[in-house]
C-alpha positions as CSV (number, residue, x, y, z in Angstrom):
1,M,-4.0,18.1,132.2
2,K,-6.5,20.7,132.2
3,A,-6.0,22.0,135.9
4,I,-2.1,22.9,133.8
5,R,-4.4,23.9,130.3
6,H,-6.4,26.5,133.1
7,T,-3.6,27.7,135.0
8,V,-2.0,28.8,131.7
9,F,-4.4,30.0,130.4
10,T,-4.4,32.2,133.4
11,L,-1.1,33.5,133.1
12,L,-1.7,34.3,129.0
13,L,-4.3,36.4,131.1
14,L,-2.0,37.9,133.2
15,L,1.1,38.2,130.8
16,L,-1.6,40.3,128.9
17,W,-3.4,43.0,131.0
18,S,0.7,43.6,131.9
19,F,0.6,45.3,128.7
20,P,-0.6,48.7,128.0
21,A,-4.1,48.8,125.9
22,S,-2.0,51.4,123.6
23,A,0.5,49.2,123.1
24,T,1.9,50.1,119.3
25,H,3.0,46.9,118.6
26,W,-0.5,45.0,118.5
27,H,-2.0,46.3,115.5
28,N,-5.4,43.5,116.0
29,P,-8.2,44.5,117.7
30,P,-8.2,43.1,121.2
31,S,-10.4,39.8,120.2
32,E,-8.3,38.7,118.4
33,R,-4.9,38.3,120.6
34,L,-6.4,38.1,123.7
35,P,-7.8,34.6,125.0
36,V,-11.5,36.0,124.6
37,T,-13.7,36.9,122.2
38,Q,-16.2,40.2,122.2
39,L,-19.8,39.2,121.1
40,T,-21.9,42.2,120.2
41,P,-25.8,42.3,118.8
42,R,-24.5,41.3,115.3
43,T,-24.1,37.6,116.1
44,G,-27.6,37.7,117.3
45,A,-26.2,35.2,120.3
46,I,-27.6,37.7,123.0
47,T,-30.7,38.3,123.8
48,F,-31.8,41.0,127.0
49,E,-34.5,40.7,128.4
50,Q,-36.2,43.0,131.6
51,V,-39.0,40.1,133.3
52,T,-42.2,40.7,134.1
53,F,-43.5,38.3,137.2
54,S,-46.6,36.9,137.0
55,L,-46.8,35.1,140.1
56,E,-50.1,33.5,142.8
57,I,-48.7,36.9,144.4
58,G,-49.3,38.9,142.1
59,T,-47.6,40.6,139.2
60,I,-44.4,42.9,139.4
61,S,-44.1,44.8,135.9
62,N,-40.7,46.3,134.0
63,S,-38.7,44.5,137.2
64,D,-35.2,45.5,138.4
65,W,-34.5,41.7,137.1
66,G,-33.5,40.9,133.8
67,Q,-32.5,38.1,132.2
68,L,-29.3,37.0,129.7
69,R,-30.2,34.5,127.3
70,V,-27.5,32.5,124.9
71,K,-27.7,30.7,121.6
72,P,-25.2,28.2,121.7
73,D,-26.3,27.4,118.2
74,K,-25.4,31.5,117.4
75,L,-22.0,31.6,119.2
76,R,-19.1,32.3,116.5
77,N,-15.9,34.3,115.9
78,R,-15.0,36.4,113.7
79,S,-14.4,33.9,111.0
80,G,-17.8,32.1,111.5
81,K,-16.3,29.3,114.0
82,L,-18.8,27.9,116.5
83,L,-16.6,29.0,119.3
84,G,-19.0,26.7,122.3
85,P,-18.4,25.5,124.6
86,G,-17.3,28.0,127.2
87,Y,-18.1,31.1,129.6
88,I,-19.9,34.1,129.0
89,N,-19.3,37.0,131.2
90,V,-21.3,40.4,130.9
91,F,-20.1,43.7,132.1
92,T,-22.8,46.6,132.6
93,Y,-22.4,50.4,131.8
94,P,-24.4,52.8,132.9
95,R,-25.3,56.7,131.2
96,N,-22.9,58.2,133.3
97,R,-19.9,57.3,131.1
98,G,-17.6,58.0,133.6
99,R,-18.8,55.5,136.0
100,Q,-17.2,52.1,136.4
101,A,-18.6,48.7,134.7
102,S,-21.0,46.4,137.3
103,W,-20.0,43.0,136.5
104,V,-23.4,41.1,136.3
105,V,-22.8,38.2,134.8
106,D,-20.3,35.6,135.8
107,N,-18.9,32.9,134.3
108,L,-22.4,31.5,132.9
109,F,-21.7,27.6,130.9
110,V,-22.5,27.6,127.9
111,P,-22.7,24.0,126.6
112,G,-21.9,23.2,122.8
113,S,-23.8,23.5,119.8
114,Q,-25.0,20.2,118.5
115,S,-24.3,19.5,114.9
116,T,-27.7,17.7,114.6
117,Q,-31.4,18.4,116.7
118,K,-32.6,16.1,118.9
119,S,-36.6,14.4,117.6
120,K,-38.8,15.3,121.4
121,I,-39.6,11.5,120.4
122,S,-36.5,9.0,121.1
123,P,-36.6,6.2,119.0
124,N,-36.9,5.0,123.1
125,T,-40.3,6.2,123.2
126,I,-41.1,5.4,119.7
127,K,-40.8,1.7,120.3
128,H,-43.1,1.2,122.9
129,G,-45.8,1.3,120.0
130,T,-48.1,4.0,122.1
131,K,-50.0,5.7,119.8
132,L,-49.4,9.0,118.8
133,P,-52.1,11.6,120.9
134,T,-55.6,11.6,120.0
135,G,-58.7,13.3,121.3
136,E,-58.6,16.7,123.9
137,L,-55.0,17.3,123.6
138,S,-53.8,16.7,120.3
139,A,-54.2,19.6,118.4
140,S,-51.2,21.2,121.0
141,S,-49.1,18.8,121.5
142,N,-47.5,19.5,118.9
143,L,-44.1,16.7,118.7
144,S,-42.0,18.3,115.8
145,T,-38.1,18.8,116.2
146,P,-37.4,21.5,119.3
147,P,-34.4,23.9,118.5
148,S,-30.9,21.6,118.1
149,Q,-29.7,23.2,121.4
150,P,-32.1,24.7,124.7
151,E,-30.8,28.7,125.2
152,A,-28.7,29.4,128.7
153,T,-30.4,32.0,130.7
154,I,-29.0,34.0,134.0
155,Y,-30.7,36.5,135.8
156,F,-29.2,39.6,136.7
157,D,-29.4,43.1,138.3
158,L,-31.1,45.4,135.2
159,R,-30.3,48.3,137.2
160,P,-27.4,48.0,138.9
161,G,-27.2,50.2,142.8
162,I,-30.7,51.2,141.4
163,D,-33.9,49.6,143.3
164,G,-37.0,50.9,141.2
165,Q,-38.9,50.3,138.4
166,G,-40.0,51.1,134.5
167,N,-39.2,50.0,130.9
168,K,-35.6,49.6,130.1
169,Q,-35.0,49.4,125.9
170,R,-31.3,49.8,125.9
171,L,-28.1,48.6,127.8
172,R,-24.8,49.1,127.4
173,A,-22.8,46.3,127.6
174,T,-19.4,44.3,127.1
175,V,-20.2,40.5,126.6
176,L,-17.0,38.3,126.5
177,F,-16.8,34.3,126.0
178,S,-14.0,32.6,127.2
179,Q,-13.1,29.0,126.9
180,Q,-12.5,29.2,130.6
181,P,-14.1,30.9,133.7
182,L,-12.9,34.0,134.3
183,P,-11.2,34.4,137.5
184,T,-13.0,37.1,139.5
185,I,-9.9,39.5,139.9
186,V,-9.2,43.4,139.6
187,A,-7.4,42.5,136.4
188,I,-10.3,41.8,134.8
189,A,-11.6,45.4,134.5
190,R,-8.4,46.5,132.7
191,L,-9.4,43.5,130.1
192,V,-12.7,44.2,129.7
193,N,-11.2,48.3,129.0
194,R,-10.0,47.2,126.4
195,F,-13.3,46.6,124.5
196,S,-15.9,49.1,123.4
197,P,-19.5,49.1,124.8
198,Q,-22.1,47.7,122.6
199,N,-25.9,49.5,122.5
200,F,-28.3,46.3,122.7
201,S,-32.0,46.2,123.5
202,V,-33.2,45.3,126.0
203,S,-36.6,43.2,125.1
204,N,-40.0,42.3,127.6
205,T,-40.6,38.7,128.9
206,I,-42.9,37.4,130.9
207,V,-41.9,34.9,134.1
208,N,-44.6,32.6,135.7
209,A,-42.5,29.2,136.4
210,E,-44.3,28.3,140.1
211,G,-46.0,25.6,141.7
212,A,-44.5,23.8,144.0
213,G,-46.3,23.5,147.6
214,H,-43.8,24.2,150.9
215,V,-42.3,21.3,152.4
216,D,-44.7,21.7,155.3
217,G,-47.5,21.2,153.2
218,R,-48.8,25.7,153.0
219,I,-49.8,26.2,149.7
220,S,-49.9,30.2,147.9
221,P,-51.6,32.3,150.2
222,E,-53.9,35.2,149.3
223,S,-52.7,37.9,148.5
224,S,-54.7,41.0,149.1
225,T,-51.8,43.8,148.5
226,I,-49.3,44.0,144.3
227,P,-45.9,43.4,145.9
228,T,-42.8,45.1,145.2
229,S,-39.7,44.2,143.4
230,L,-38.7,43.4,147.0
231,S,-41.0,41.1,147.4
232,L,-38.8,38.1,145.6
233,G,-35.2,39.5,147.2
234,R,-32.9,41.7,145.2
235,P,-32.3,40.2,141.7
236,P,-28.4,39.0,141.8
237,Q,-25.8,41.3,142.7
238,P,-22.9,42.5,140.4
239,V,-19.5,40.5,141.1
240,S,-17.0,42.5,143.5
241,P,-13.3,40.8,141.9
242,T,-10.8,40.4,144.0
243,P,-7.4,42.1,144.3
244,R,-5.5,39.6,143.7
245,L,-4.7,36.0,141.8
246,P,-7.1,33.5,143.2
247,D,-5.9,30.8,145.7
248,N,-7.2,27.8,143.9
249,I,-6.4,28.0,140.2
250,L,-7.8,24.8,139.4
251,F,-10.0,23.8,135.9
252,P,-13.8,23.9,136.8
253,I,-14.8,20.6,138.5
254,Q,-18.2,19.6,137.1
255,V,-20.5,17.9,136.0
256,I,-23.2,17.8,133.3
257,Q,-25.4,15.3,132.8
258,A,-28.0,16.1,129.3
259,E,-29.9,19.1,129.4
260,Q,-33.3,17.4,127.3
261,P,-35.4,16.4,127.6
262,N,-37.1,19.4,128.3
263,L,-41.3,20.4,127.5
264,D,-43.7,22.8,128.0
265,T,-45.4,23.1,131.3
266,G,-49.1,23.6,132.1
267,R,-49.7,26.0,134.3
268,N,-48.8,25.7,137.7
269,Q,-47.4,22.5,136.6
270,C,-44.5,22.7,137.5
271,V,-43.7,19.5,140.1
272,P,-45.1,17.0,137.2
273,M,-43.2,18.1,134.7
274,A,-39.8,18.0,137.0
275,H,-40.7,14.5,137.4
276,A,-41.0,13.7,134.0
277,N,-38.1,15.4,132.5
278,A,-36.3,13.0,134.8
279,L,-37.9,9.9,134.5
280,Q,-37.6,10.5,130.8
281,Y,-34.3,12.1,130.7
282,L,-33.7,8.0,133.2
283,E,-35.0,6.2,130.0
284,D,-32.9,8.0,127.4
285,R,-29.7,6.8,129.4
286,Y,-30.5,3.1,130.4
287,D,-32.8,2.2,127.9
288,N,-30.9,0.9,125.8
289,I,-30.2,-3.3,124.7
290,P,-29.7,-5.1,126.8
291,L,-30.8,-2.7,129.3
292,V,-34.1,-2.3,129.9
293,W,-35.5,1.0,132.0
294,R,-38.7,1.8,130.1
295,L,-41.8,4.1,131.0
296,P,-45.1,3.2,129.3
297,Q,-46.1,6.6,127.8
298,L,-44.7,9.3,125.4
299,H,-42.8,12.4,127.4
300,I,-46.0,14.6,125.4
301,R,-48.0,17.7,126.6
302,G,-50.8,17.1,129.1
303,I,-52.7,17.3,131.8
304,G,-54.1,15.5,134.9
305,K,-58.1,16.7,134.3
306,I,-60.0,17.0,137.2
307,G,-63.1,15.5,137.3
308,S,-66.1,13.9,139.2
309,A,-67.9,11.3,140.1
310,G,-71.0,12.0,142.0
311,D,-69.0,13.4,145.1
312,V,-66.0,11.6,144.7
313,L,-63.3,14.0,142.8
314,I,-61.5,12.0,140.1
315,W,-57.9,12.6,138.6
316,E,-57.5,11.5,134.2
317,P,-54.4,11.7,132.6
318,V,-55.3,13.4,128.9
319,P,-53.6,12.0,126.8
320,E,-53.9,8.8,128.2
321,N,-50.0,8.1,126.5
322,S,-49.1,11.5,128.3
323,L,-46.1,10.5,130.6
324,V,-46.6,14.3,132.8
325,A,-50.3,13.9,132.1
326,N,-50.5,10.6,134.4
327,I,-47.9,12.1,136.7
328,D,-50.0,15.3,137.0
329,S,-53.5,12.7,138.0
330,Y,-51.3,11.2,140.4
331,S,-50.5,14.8,142.0
332,R,-54.2,15.2,142.5
333,R,-53.9,19.3,141.7
334,A,-57.2,20.9,142.3
335,G,-58.8,23.1,139.8
336,V,-56.8,21.7,136.3
337,L,-59.3,21.9,133.5
338,D,-56.7,22.5,130.7
339,L,-53.3,23.7,130.2
340,D,-54.2,27.5,132.3
341,T,-55.8,26.4,134.9
342,G,-54.7,24.6,137.9
343,G,-53.1,25.2,142.0
344,Y,-50.0,24.2,143.8
345,T,-48.7,20.8,143.8
346,S,-48.5,20.0,147.7
347,F,-45.1,18.4,149.0
348,C,-47.3,15.2,149.6
349,G,-48.8,15.6,145.6
350,L,-45.3,15.6,144.8
351,I,-44.3,12.1,146.7
352,R,-47.7,10.9,145.1
353,G,-47.0,11.8,141.4
354,A,-44.0,9.9,141.7
355,F,-44.4,7.0,143.7
356,G,-47.9,6.3,142.5
357,Y,-47.0,6.4,139.0
358,L,-44.0,4.1,139.2
359,T,-46.1,1.6,141.5
360,D,-49.0,1.5,138.6
361,S,-47.0,2.1,135.7
362,G,-43.2,1.4,136.2
363,S,-43.0,-2.8,136.1
364,L,-40.0,-1.6,133.5
365,A,-38.9,1.1,135.2
366,V,-37.2,0.1,138.7
367,T,-36.0,3.1,140.5
368,E,-34.7,3.5,144.0
369,F,-35.9,7.3,146.1
370,R,-33.4,9.0,148.3
371,H,-33.9,13.0,149.7
372,Q,-32.3,15.8,151.1
373,G,-34.5,17.4,153.3
374,S,-38.3,17.7,154.6
375,S,-39.4,16.8,157.9
376,S,-39.5,13.0,157.3
377,A,-36.5,10.8,157.6
378,L,-38.8,8.2,154.9
379,L,-41.5,9.2,152.1
380,G,-43.6,7.0,150.5
381,S,-45.4,4.1,151.2
382,G,-47.0,3.6,154.9
383,A,-44.5,7.1,155.8
384,D,-45.0,10.4,155.6
385,C,-47.6,11.9,152.7
386,D,-49.2,8.6,152.0
387,N,-52.3,8.8,153.3
388,G,-53.7,5.3,152.0
389,T,-56.0,7.0,149.0
390,I,-53.6,5.2,146.5
391,L,-51.1,2.5,146.3
392,M,-47.3,3.2,146.0
393,G,-46.4,-0.6,146.4
394,D,-43.2,-0.8,148.7
395,L,-41.6,2.8,146.8
396,T,-40.0,4.9,150.0
397,S,-37.2,7.8,149.6
398,S,-34.3,8.0,152.6
399,Q,-33.5,11.4,154.3
400,E,-29.6,11.3,154.0
401,G,-29.1,15.0,155.1
402,A,-32.0,17.6,156.8
403,N,-31.1,20.2,154.5
404,P,-29.8,19.9,150.1
405,T,-26.3,20.2,150.0
406,W,-24.3,21.0,146.6
407,E,-22.6,18.3,147.6
408,W,-24.6,16.1,147.8
409,M,-26.4,16.7,144.6
410,F,-23.2,16.5,142.8
411,D,-22.6,13.3,144.0
412,Q,-26.1,11.7,142.9
413,L,-25.3,13.3,139.4
414,S,-22.0,11.8,139.3
415,Q,-23.8,8.6,139.5
416,G,-26.0,9.1,136.4
417,R,-28.9,9.5,138.8
418,A,-31.3,12.4,137.9
419,V,-32.5,15.1,140.5
420,T,-35.0,17.9,141.0
421,I,-35.6,20.0,143.4
422,L,-37.8,22.4,144.8
423,F,-37.4,26.1,146.1
424,S,-39.4,28.7,147.5
425,W,-39.1,32.3,147.5
426,Y,-40.6,34.7,150.6
427,D,-41.3,37.9,151.2
428,V,-38.8,40.9,152.9
429,D,-40.4,39.6,156.3
430,G,-39.7,36.5,155.8
431,D,-43.3,34.9,155.0
432,W,-42.7,32.0,152.5
433,Q,-45.2,33.3,149.4
434,G,-44.4,30.6,146.6
435,G,-42.8,27.9,145.3
436,H,-41.1,25.6,142.1
437,S,-39.6,22.4,141.2
438,V,-37.4,21.8,138.6
439,R,-34.8,19.3,137.4
440,V,-31.1,19.6,138.3
441,Y,-28.8,18.8,135.2
442,G,-25.4,19.5,137.1
443,A,-23.0,20.7,139.2
444,A,-19.6,22.8,139.5
445,K,-17.8,24.4,141.0
446,F,-15.0,27.3,140.2
447,N,-13.8,30.5,141.2
448,D,-14.4,28.6,144.8
449,K,-18.0,29.2,144.3
450,K,-20.7,26.3,143.7
451,Y,-22.8,26.5,140.9
452,I,-25.9,24.2,139.8
453,Y,-27.8,23.8,136.6
454,T,-31.7,23.5,136.4
455,L,-34.0,23.4,133.1
456,D,-38.6,24.5,133.0
457,D,-40.4,26.0,131.8
458,G,-40.1,29.7,132.1
459,N,-43.5,31.0,130.8
460,Q,-45.9,28.1,131.9
461,G,-49.7,27.5,130.3
462,D,-50.9,26.6,126.8
463,N,-48.6,29.0,124.6
464,F,-46.4,26.1,123.4
465,S,-43.2,28.3,123.1
466,N,-40.8,25.5,123.8
467,V,-38.3,27.8,121.1
468,T,-38.4,30.5,124.3
469,S,-39.7,29.4,126.9
470,P,-38.3,26.3,128.2
471,R,-34.8,26.8,129.4
472,T,-32.3,26.1,131.2
473,Q,-30.4,28.4,134.1
474,Q,-27.2,28.6,135.7
475,W,-27.5,29.1,140.0
476,E,-25.1,30.7,142.2
477,V,-25.8,28.3,145.4
478,A,-24.8,29.3,148.9
479,D,-26.1,29.9,152.5
480,T,-26.7,33.4,151.8
481,G,-29.0,34.0,155.1
482,Q,-32.6,32.9,155.6
483,P,-35.5,35.1,154.5
484,G,-36.0,38.5,156.0
485,L,-32.2,38.3,157.9
486,D,-29.8,38.0,154.7
487,G,-26.2,37.1,156.2
488,V,-27.5,35.2,159.3
489,P,-27.0,31.9,157.6
490,D,-30.2,29.1,158.0
491,G,-28.4,26.1,156.9
492,R,-30.5,26.4,153.2
493,L,-28.8,27.4,150.0
494,N,-29.7,30.6,148.6
495,M,-30.2,30.9,144.8
496,N,-27.9,33.6,143.0
497,G,-27.4,34.6,147.0
498,M,-31.6,36.0,146.6
499,S,-34.3,35.3,149.1
500,W,-35.0,32.1,147.6
501,E,-34.3,29.0,149.1
502,I,-34.2,25.4,147.8
503,D,-36.0,23.6,150.6
504,F,-36.0,19.8,149.1
505,A,-33.8,17.4,146.7
506,L,-34.9,14.4,145.2
507,S,-32.7,11.5,144.1
508,Y,-34.1,9.0,141.2
509,E,-31.6,5.8,140.6
510,A,-33.1,3.9,137.6
511,K,-32.7,0.4,138.0
512,P,-32.0,-1.4,134.5
513,T,-33.6,-5.3,133.8
514,L,-30.3,-7.1,131.5
515,F,-32.6,-8.6,129.1
516,I,-31.3,-11.2,127.2
517,P,-32.8,-12.9,123.5
């Protein structure tokens, strides 16, 4: 039925395109007679941003990278009715009005708006009887209710065809919403031409989302030079529509898990937070009587603070009842003194963080792991990345592929397992520059393209910007070339065709206990 509905939708588009835009027997505006809705600045649903990257390798100010933010709760039609779920497409125009539009955002999936807000503390965590945070981080560990629906975000090329820097304050664009993804065919241009471009303001945003060590154990290198915008690869390039109807007119194949929880993150704390988001998702899903799968801490902000006892380094969770703080303490990041300090998590720290925590704290949270990527066929106790300094019990993870694949992630998500990935970015010479870890909450395939959906904190540190910073992102993934050699495949998935590559993927399978009173 869904496939038929999508086919009818596409055929309707083709039928409507066959009529001239100025047809006299159609008196309503295009937004009322076509199966798409134009979004204007007045709705407040759309925000365009120019990205400044503030990373360990340096700062890239006023880059070519744009970021689109979509507020699902404000996606409404002319009559005020909520529109989601659906897809957002953006076409931008240069100052020269005679030039053709660039299709810069291709079918960004936006979940439907939630009618009620979700508490950051779920009923499952409240019933643990754990005390609310006290001590050093209690003032910054805000437990208030977050927005009812996270913003959907995606990177795009802010200046198509132009490489350079400089402040961008306004953008001429046509933004369309549809309940189905638009097919990438030339006739889309004729559809877009039925709408008048709108002038959107462009705000500035800072992205410092990083903190994952490379899978071979390297950490962020010292950099004495300020990188150019090409150091992170080119922004995602505009779509070039094909000249005909796609061969595969099918409703999207997709799996979308709950996109919560998603918590504000300390500086370089992406790996412990990816673990915490994944584990809390499993508890929210599986800790329901008669099944029990339960974590002993609350999902609130915290750090694994470094200290010493004589000449021995120790890591303590602050506050003690913070899930991410406990995982962070097992990860053993260097220099963690507060939410604004701390180094990368090494790859072995990634394994210690999850496995060490669950070994000591997860008697009611039995978990099985499997992974793709890394040079080891077995990770965990008695295997690679276990240096004998902590107990990992019998927890291990078996390798199920030399490199992460979209098919594997889709399969894991479909089985109700949590998934996190580690991806890295490289400079123009192919040298590793840094990395980031996120939870993957969805995967989709349409228009013969494969996508994943991730959540993280785009501005890490003690800013508690949970209104705008934690985000969900959409990425097209494909092996488009190895770093420094575009178009030369290397077996790893690139993010949005950039030099960002997925190195490692970890699957968490909850094994609930059957509880019969």
